BABASE-812748 format. One record per residue (C-alpha): chain; residue number from 1; residue in one letter; z, y, x. Coordinates in Angstrom, 1 decimal. Layout:
% residues N
<pt kette="A" nr="NUM" rest="A" Z="Z" Y="Y" X="X"/>
...
This chain:
% residues 158
<pt kette="A" nr="1" rest="M" Z="74.3" Y="2.2" X="15.7"/>
<pt kette="A" nr="2" rest="A" Z="75.0" Y="4.4" X="18.7"/>
<pt kette="A" nr="3" rest="K" Z="77.8" Y="6.3" X="16.8"/>
<pt kette="A" nr="4" rest="E" Z="79.5" Y="3.1" X="15.8"/>
<pt kette="A" nr="5" rest="V" Z="79.4" Y="1.7" X="19.3"/>
<pt kette="A" nr="6" rest="T" Z="80.1" Y="4.7" X="21.5"/>
<pt kette="A" nr="7" rest="G" Z="83.8" Y="5.6" X="21.5"/>
<pt kette="A" nr="8" rest="P" Z="85.8" Y="8.0" X="23.6"/>
<pt kette="A" nr="9" rest="G" Z="85.3" Y="7.4" X="27.2"/>
<pt kette="A" nr="10" rest="R" Z="82.0" Y="5.4" X="26.8"/>
<pt kette="A" nr="11" rest="R" Z="78.8" Y="6.8" X="28.1"/>
<pt kette="A" nr="12" rest="S" Z="75.6" Y="6.4" X="26.0"/>
<pt kette="A" nr="13" rest="E" Z="73.8" Y="4.5" X="28.7"/>
<pt kette="A" nr="14" rest="Q" Z="76.5" Y="1.8" X="28.6"/>
<pt kette="A" nr="15" rest="F" Z="76.2" Y="1.0" X="24.9"/>
<pt kette="A" nr="16" rest="E" Z="72.5" Y="0.1" X="25.2"/>
<pt kette="A" nr="17" rest="T" Z="73.5" Y="-2.9" X="27.4"/>
<pt kette="A" nr="18" rest="L" Z="75.9" Y="-4.2" X="24.8"/>
<pt kette="A" nr="19" rest="R" Z="74.9" Y="-7.1" X="22.6"/>
<pt kette="A" nr="20" rest="A" Z="73.7" Y="-6.4" X="19.1"/>
<pt kette="A" nr="21" rest="A" Z="75.2" Y="-8.0" X="16.0"/>
<pt kette="A" nr="22" rest="D" Z="73.5" Y="-9.5" X="13.1"/>
<pt kette="A" nr="23" rest="T" Z="74.3" Y="-6.4" X="10.9"/>
<pt kette="A" nr="24" rest="D" Z="72.6" Y="-4.2" X="13.6"/>
<pt kette="A" nr="25" rest="R" Z="69.5" Y="-6.4" X="13.4"/>
<pt kette="A" nr="26" rest="Q" Z="69.5" Y="-6.2" X="9.6"/>
<pt kette="A" nr="27" rest="Q" Z="69.8" Y="-2.4" X="9.8"/>
<pt kette="A" nr="28" rest="I" Z="66.7" Y="-2.2" X="12.0"/>
<pt kette="A" nr="29" rest="A" Z="64.9" Y="-4.6" X="9.7"/>
<pt kette="A" nr="30" rest="D" Z="65.8" Y="-2.4" X="6.7"/>
<pt kette="A" nr="31" rest="Q" Z="64.5" Y="0.6" X="8.6"/>
<pt kette="A" nr="32" rest="L" Z="61.3" Y="-1.2" X="9.3"/>
<pt kette="A" nr="33" rest="K" Z="60.9" Y="-2.2" X="5.6"/>
<pt kette="A" nr="34" rest="G" Z="61.3" Y="1.5" X="4.7"/>
<pt kette="A" nr="35" rest="A" Z="58.6" Y="2.4" X="7.2"/>
<pt kette="A" nr="36" rest="L" Z="56.3" Y="-0.2" X="5.8"/>
<pt kette="A" nr="37" rest="D" Z="56.9" Y="1.1" X="2.2"/>
<pt kette="A" nr="38" rest="E" Z="56.2" Y="4.7" X="3.4"/>
<pt kette="A" nr="39" rest="G" Z="52.9" Y="3.5" X="5.0"/>
<pt kette="A" nr="40" rest="R" Z="54.0" Y="4.2" X="8.6"/>
<pt kette="A" nr="41" rest="L" Z="53.5" Y="0.5" X="9.6"/>
<pt kette="A" nr="42" rest="S" Z="50.8" Y="-2.0" X="8.8"/>
<pt kette="A" nr="43" rest="L" Z="51.9" Y="-5.4" X="7.5"/>
<pt kette="A" nr="44" rest="H" Z="51.0" Y="-7.1" X="10.8"/>
<pt kette="A" nr="45" rest="E" Z="52.9" Y="-4.5" X="12.8"/>
<pt kette="A" nr="46" rest="Y" Z="55.8" Y="-4.9" X="10.5"/>
<pt kette="A" nr="47" rest="D" Z="55.9" Y="-8.6" X="10.9"/>
<pt kette="A" nr="48" rest="D" Z="55.8" Y="-8.3" X="14.7"/>
<pt kette="A" nr="49" rest="R" Z="58.6" Y="-5.7" X="14.8"/>
<pt kette="A" nr="50" rest="V" Z="60.8" Y="-7.6" X="12.4"/>
<pt kette="A" nr="51" rest="A" Z="60.4" Y="-10.7" X="14.5"/>
<pt kette="A" nr="52" rest="A" Z="61.3" Y="-8.7" X="17.6"/>
<pt kette="A" nr="53" rest="A" Z="64.3" Y="-7.2" X="15.8"/>
<pt kette="A" nr="54" rest="Y" Z="65.7" Y="-10.6" X="15.0"/>
<pt kette="A" nr="55" rest="A" Z="65.1" Y="-11.8" X="18.5"/>
<pt kette="A" nr="56" rest="A" Z="66.7" Y="-8.8" X="20.2"/>
<pt kette="A" nr="57" rest="R" Z="69.9" Y="-9.3" X="22.0"/>
<pt kette="A" nr="58" rest="T" Z="71.0" Y="-5.8" X="23.0"/>
<pt kette="A" nr="59" rest="Y" Z="71.0" Y="-2.4" X="21.5"/>
<pt kette="A" nr="60" rest="A" Z="68.3" Y="-1.2" X="23.9"/>
<pt kette="A" nr="61" rest="E" Z="65.9" Y="-3.9" X="22.7"/>
<pt kette="A" nr="62" rest="L" Z="66.6" Y="-2.8" X="19.1"/>
<pt kette="A" nr="63" rest="L" Z="66.1" Y="0.9" X="19.8"/>
<pt kette="A" nr="64" rest="V" Z="62.8" Y="0.3" X="21.4"/>
<pt kette="A" nr="65" rest="I" Z="61.5" Y="-1.2" X="18.2"/>
<pt kette="A" nr="66" rest="V" Z="62.1" Y="1.9" X="16.1"/>
<pt kette="A" nr="67" rest="Q" Z="61.8" Y="4.7" X="18.7"/>
<pt kette="A" nr="68" rest="D" Z="58.5" Y="5.9" X="17.3"/>
<pt kette="A" nr="69" rest="L" Z="59.7" Y="6.0" X="13.7"/>
<pt kette="A" nr="70" rest="P" Z="61.4" Y="9.0" X="12.0"/>
<pt kette="A" nr="71" rest="R" Z="64.7" Y="8.4" X="10.2"/>
<pt kette="A" nr="72" rest="P" Z="64.2" Y="6.7" X="6.9"/>
<pt kette="A" nr="73" rest="G" Z="63.2" Y="9.0" X="4.0"/>
<pt kette="A" nr="74" rest="V" Z="62.0" Y="11.8" X="6.3"/>
<pt kette="A" nr="75" rest="S" Z="58.4" Y="12.8" X="5.5"/>
<pt kette="A" nr="76" rest="A" Z="56.0" Y="14.8" X="7.6"/>
<pt kette="A" nr="77" rest="A" Z="56.2" Y="17.6" X="5.1"/>
<pt kette="A" nr="78" rest="E" Z="59.9" Y="17.8" X="5.5"/>
<pt kette="A" nr="79" rest="I" Z="59.6" Y="17.8" X="9.3"/>
<pt kette="A" nr="80" rest="H" Z="57.0" Y="20.6" X="9.1"/>
<pt kette="A" nr="81" rest="A" Z="59.2" Y="22.6" X="6.7"/>
<pt kette="A" nr="82" rest="R" Z="62.2" Y="22.3" X="9.1"/>
<pt kette="A" nr="83" rest="R" Z="60.2" Y="23.4" X="12.1"/>
<pt kette="A" nr="84" rest="A" Z="58.7" Y="26.4" X="10.1"/>
<pt kette="A" nr="85" rest="A" Z="62.2" Y="27.4" X="8.9"/>
<pt kette="A" nr="86" rest="E" Z="63.5" Y="27.2" X="12.5"/>
<pt kette="A" nr="87" rest="A" Z="60.6" Y="29.3" X="13.7"/>
<pt kette="A" nr="88" rest="R" Z="61.2" Y="32.0" X="11.0"/>
<pt kette="A" nr="89" rest="R" Z="64.9" Y="32.1" X="11.9"/>
<pt kette="A" nr="90" rest="E" Z="64.1" Y="32.4" X="15.6"/>
<pt kette="A" nr="91" rest="S" Z="61.6" Y="35.2" X="15.1"/>
<pt kette="A" nr="92" rest="S" Z="64.0" Y="37.2" X="12.8"/>
<pt kette="A" nr="93" rest="R" Z="66.8" Y="36.9" X="15.3"/>
<pt kette="A" nr="94" rest="L" Z="67.3" Y="40.1" X="17.4"/>
<pt kette="A" nr="95" rest="P" Z="66.8" Y="39.7" X="21.2"/>
<pt kette="A" nr="96" rest="T" Z="70.0" Y="39.9" X="23.2"/>
<pt kette="A" nr="97" rest="A" Z="69.1" Y="43.3" X="24.7"/>
<pt kette="A" nr="98" rest="M" Z="68.7" Y="44.8" X="21.2"/>
<pt kette="A" nr="99" rest="V" Z="72.1" Y="43.4" X="20.1"/>
<pt kette="A" nr="100" rest="V" Z="73.7" Y="44.9" X="23.2"/>
<pt kette="A" nr="101" rest="L" Z="72.1" Y="48.3" X="22.5"/>
<pt kette="A" nr="102" rest="W" Z="73.2" Y="48.3" X="18.9"/>
<pt kette="A" nr="103" rest="T" Z="76.7" Y="47.3" X="19.9"/>
<pt kette="A" nr="104" rest="V" Z="76.9" Y="50.2" X="22.5"/>
<pt kette="A" nr="105" rest="W" Z="75.5" Y="52.7" X="19.9"/>
<pt kette="A" nr="106" rest="A" Z="78.0" Y="51.5" X="17.3"/>
<pt kette="A" nr="107" rest="A" Z="80.9" Y="51.8" X="19.7"/>
<pt kette="A" nr="108" rest="V" Z="79.9" Y="55.3" X="20.8"/>
<pt kette="A" nr="109" rest="A" Z="79.4" Y="56.4" X="17.2"/>
<pt kette="A" nr="110" rest="A" Z="82.7" Y="55.0" X="16.1"/>
<pt kette="A" nr="111" rest="V" Z="84.5" Y="56.8" X="19.0"/>
<pt kette="A" nr="112" rest="N" Z="82.8" Y="60.1" X="18.1"/>
<pt kette="A" nr="113" rest="L" Z="83.7" Y="59.8" X="14.4"/>
<pt kette="A" nr="114" rest="V" Z="87.3" Y="59.0" X="15.2"/>
<pt kette="A" nr="115" rest="V" Z="87.6" Y="62.0" X="17.6"/>
<pt kette="A" nr="116" rest="Y" Z="85.9" Y="64.3" X="15.1"/>
<pt kette="A" nr="117" rest="A" Z="88.2" Y="63.2" X="12.3"/>
<pt kette="A" nr="118" rest="L" Z="91.3" Y="63.8" X="14.5"/>
<pt kette="A" nr="119" rest="V" Z="90.0" Y="67.2" X="15.6"/>
<pt kette="A" nr="120" rest="R" Z="89.1" Y="68.1" X="12.0"/>
<pt kette="A" nr="121" rest="A" Z="92.6" Y="67.1" X="10.8"/>
<pt kette="A" nr="122" rest="T" Z="94.4" Y="69.1" X="13.5"/>
<pt kette="A" nr="123" rest="V" Z="92.3" Y="72.3" X="13.5"/>
<pt kette="A" nr="124" rest="N" Z="92.4" Y="74.8" X="10.6"/>
<pt kette="A" nr="125" rest="D" Z="89.1" Y="76.4" X="11.4"/>
<pt kette="A" nr="126" rest="W" Z="85.5" Y="75.2" X="10.9"/>
<pt kette="A" nr="127" rest="V" Z="84.6" Y="72.4" X="13.4"/>
<pt kette="A" nr="128" rest="Y" Z="81.0" Y="71.8" X="14.4"/>
<pt kette="A" nr="129" rest="P" Z="80.0" Y="68.3" X="13.2"/>
<pt kette="A" nr="130" rest="W" Z="78.8" Y="66.9" X="16.5"/>
<pt kette="A" nr="131" rest="P" Z="78.8" Y="63.2" X="15.5"/>
<pt kette="A" nr="132" rest="A" Z="75.6" Y="64.0" X="13.5"/>
<pt kette="A" nr="133" rest="W" Z="73.8" Y="64.0" X="16.8"/>
<pt kette="A" nr="134" rest="M" Z="74.5" Y="60.2" X="16.9"/>
<pt kette="A" nr="135" rest="L" Z="71.8" Y="59.9" X="14.3"/>
<pt kette="A" nr="136" rest="V" Z="69.1" Y="60.7" X="16.8"/>
<pt kette="A" nr="137" rest="P" Z="69.6" Y="57.7" X="19.1"/>
<pt kette="A" nr="138" rest="G" Z="70.4" Y="55.6" X="16.0"/>
<pt kette="A" nr="139" rest="A" Z="67.0" Y="56.5" X="14.6"/>
<pt kette="A" nr="140" rest="A" Z="65.3" Y="55.8" X="17.9"/>
<pt kette="A" nr="141" rest="L" Z="67.0" Y="52.4" X="18.1"/>
<pt kette="A" nr="142" rest="T" Z="66.0" Y="51.6" X="14.5"/>
<pt kette="A" nr="143" rest="A" Z="62.4" Y="52.4" X="15.3"/>
<pt kette="A" nr="144" rest="V" Z="62.5" Y="50.2" X="18.4"/>
<pt kette="A" nr="145" rest="T" Z="64.1" Y="47.4" X="16.5"/>
<pt kette="A" nr="146" rest="V" Z="61.5" Y="47.5" X="13.7"/>
<pt kette="A" nr="147" rest="G" Z="58.8" Y="47.5" X="16.4"/>
<pt kette="A" nr="148" rest="V" Z="60.2" Y="44.5" X="18.2"/>
<pt kette="A" nr="149" rest="Q" Z="60.5" Y="42.6" X="14.9"/>
<pt kette="A" nr="150" rest="V" Z="56.9" Y="43.4" X="13.9"/>
<pt kette="A" nr="151" rest="I" Z="55.5" Y="42.3" X="17.3"/>
<pt kette="A" nr="152" rest="R" Z="57.5" Y="39.1" X="17.1"/>
<pt kette="A" nr="153" rest="R" Z="56.2" Y="38.3" X="13.6"/>
<pt kette="A" nr="154" rest="Q" Z="52.6" Y="39.0" X="14.7"/>
<pt kette="A" nr="155" rest="R" Z="53.1" Y="36.8" X="17.8"/>
<pt kette="A" nr="156" rest="R" Z="54.4" Y="34.0" X="15.6"/>
<pt kette="A" nr="157" rest="R" Z="51.3" Y="34.0" X="13.4"/>
<pt kette="A" nr="158" rest="Y" Z="49.0" Y="33.3" X="16.3"/>
């Protein structure tokens, strides 16, 4: 309902004061029927809410009737699965500080490799492979990253 009513330039608070149409009341009644079929409402509560839906004059009155109900067809298991998936995604995401450190390390390593390649291409003699030393901070950064991820996974379990 809100998406159909709110247009460009309209605030969401304004649409709630607009008068509801018969099709809007029917949509709410259908949502209530779905909630009854799913076992979310008792028959008595369904009757009361449907009567209130057909008596509602504004969108605000209609929205109050269904505010404690999930969208039709959404089960508690689906909601739990979505929250668990979001928690897993959040815990596997690297903290911003780690992303910055990896970015700095990659930039410094890239500059070292490019300079080494240019020196190696222009010098006819053996050149010490100094970019290999970039593996030391890379290994330390890898260890810290793995440690952070392990700690975050353990914290999520509790």
